[in-house]
C-alpha positions as CSV (number, residue, x, y, z in Angstrom):
1,M,65.1,-11.2,1.5
2,S,67.3,-8.8,3.4
3,L,68.6,-7.3,0.2
4,I,65.0,-6.4,-0.8
5,L,64.3,-4.9,2.6
6,E,67.5,-2.8,2.4
7,A,66.6,-1.6,-1.1
8,L,63.1,-0.6,0.1
9,K,64.5,1.3,3.1
10,R,67.1,3.1,0.9
11,S,64.3,3.9,-1.6
12,E,62.1,5.3,1.2
13,S,64.8,7.4,2.7
14,Q,65.7,8.9,-0.7
15,R,62.0,9.5,-1.5
16,R,61.7,11.4,1.7
17,L,64.7,13.5,0.7
18,G,63.0,14.2,-2.6
19,E,65.5,12.4,-4.9
20,A,65.0,9.3,-7.0
21,P,66.8,6.2,-5.8
22,D,69.6,4.9,-8.0
23,L,70.3,1.1,-8.4
24,L,74.0,1.5,-7.7
25,A,73.6,3.9,-4.7
26,P,75.5,2.8,-1.6
27,A,73.5,1.6,1.3
28,P,73.0,3.9,4.3
29,A,75.5,3.5,7.2
30,F,73.1,1.8,9.6
31,I,72.4,-0.9,7.0
32,A,76.1,-1.5,6.2
33,T,77.1,-1.9,9.8
34,A,74.2,-4.3,10.4
35,Q,75.4,-6.5,7.5
36,E,79.1,-6.5,8.7
37,R,78.1,-8.0,12.1
38,S,77.6,-11.7,12.1
39,P,75.7,-13.4,15.0
40,A,78.0,-15.1,17.5
41,W,75.8,-18.2,17.5
42,R,76.5,-19.2,13.8
43,W,80.0,-20.7,14.3
44,P,79.1,-22.9,17.4
45,L,75.9,-24.0,15.7
46,G,77.8,-25.0,12.5
47,I,80.5,-26.8,14.4
48,G,77.9,-28.6,16.5
49,L,76.0,-29.7,13.5
50,A,79.1,-31.0,11.8
51,I,80.0,-33.0,14.9
52,V,76.6,-34.5,15.0
53,L,76.6,-35.4,11.3
54,I,80.1,-37.0,11.6
55,A,79.0,-39.0,14.6
56,A,75.9,-40.2,12.8
57,A,77.8,-41.2,9.7
58,A,80.4,-43.0,11.8
59,G,77.7,-44.9,13.7
60,W,75.9,-45.8,10.5
61,M,79.1,-47.1,9.0
62,L,80.0,-49.1,12.1
63,R,76.5,-50.7,12.1
64,Q,76.8,-51.5,8.4
65,S,80.2,-53.1,8.9
66,T,79.1,-55.3,11.8
67,A,76.0,-56.3,9.8
68,D,78.1,-57.3,6.8
69,S,80.5,-59.5,8.9
70,E,77.7,-61.5,10.5
């Protein structure tokens, strides 16, 4: 979705300058810097989800092993 939005912004800026947009034209500087930054919340969220999934799988496996032994 963001690639489409970037292409539309680039096309609009080139249209205002009076030149036709090219498919291989580089993105404007403000778009390139926005893509390089990654939100700081992605890593902690990913690690937290991994911990929750591992804990849930471990609990499920422990429950299955106690049910099998009875």
